[in-house]
C-alpha positions in Angstrom: 61.5 0.7 40.1 63.9 -0.5 42.8 63.3 0.8 46.3 66.5 2.4 47.7 67.5 1.7 51.3 68.1 4.6 53.7 71.8 4.1 53.4 71.7 4.5 49.7 69.6 7.6 50.0 72.0 9.0 52.6 75.0 8.3 50.4 73.3 10.2 47.5 72.6 13.1 49.9 76.2 13.0 51.1 77.5 13.3 47.5 75.2 16.2 46.8 76.5 17.9 50.0 80.0 17.5 48.8 79.1 19.1 45.5 77.2 21.9 47.2 80.1 22.7 49.5 82.4 22.8 46.4 80.1 25.3 44.7 79.8 27.4 47.9 83.6 27.5 48.0 83.7 28.8 44.4 81.0 31.4 45.2 83.0 32.5 48.2 86.0 33.2 46.0 84.0 35.6 43.9 82.3 37.2 46.9 85.7 37.9 48.3 86.8 39.4 45.0 83.7 41.6 44.9 84.4 42.8 48.5 87.7 44.2 47.3 86.1 46.1 44.5 83.1 47.7 46.2 83.3 51.4 47.3 81.6 51.2 50.7 79.5 49.1 53.1 76.3 50.0 51.3 77.7 48.6 48.1 78.5 45.4 49.9 75.0 45.1 51.4 73.3 45.9 48.1 69.7 45.1 49.0 68.5 45.6 45.4 71.1 43.1 44.2 69.9 40.6 46.9 66.3 40.9 45.7 67.4 40.3 42.1 69.3 37.2 43.1 66.3 35.9 45.1 64.0 36.5 42.2 66.4 34.8 39.9 66.8 31.7 42.1 63.1 31.4 42.8 62.5 31.2 39.0 65.3 28.7 38.6 63.9 26.6 41.5 60.4 26.7 39.9 61.8 25.7 36.5 63.8 22.8 38.0 61.1 21.4 40.2 62.7 22.6 43.5 60.6 24.3 46.2 61.0 28.0 45.6 60.4 28.8 49.3 63.1 26.4 50.4 65.5 27.8 47.8 64.7 31.4 48.8 65.2 30.6 52.5 68.5 28.8 51.8 69.8 31.7 49.6 68.8 34.4 52.1 70.8 32.6 54.8 73.7 32.1 52.5 73.7 35.7 51.2 73.6 37.0 54.8 76.6 34.9 55.7 78.4 36.0 52.5 77.6 39.7 53.2 79.3 39.4 56.6 82.3 37.8 55.0 82.4 40.4 52.2 82.2 43.2 54.7 85.2 41.8 56.5 87.1 41.5 53.2 86.1 45.0 52.2 87.2 46.5 55.5 90.5 44.6 55.5 91.2 45.5 51.9 90.4 49.1 52.3 92.0 49.5 55.8 88.7 50.7 57.3 87.7 50.0 60.9 84.5 47.9 61.0 83.1 50.2 63.7 83.5 53.4 61.7 83.2 52.1 58.1 79.5 52.8 58.1 80.0 56.3 59.3 81.8 57.4 56.2 79.9 59.4 53.6 
């Protein structure tokens, strides 16, 4: 097996980063669509859904040889950022004020 130099390794990582960003962009599109469909802020936050996603990606990580803890931490950070984005989309789409949206029942 040939030993790769650090520049080759970095080039491979850079290509993976490009692919990951493309996938994040695709995920963002669907998150924004979901934000338009949800009834209220609690639907956006959806803690049960978050835990289902985490469980699913941990299993996928395990099956693919990725470190489940790294995948979970990555997904939790990504989901938190997407929830913030989705809340903004939801509030703008429904014409609600971010300060008072959580007060509606």
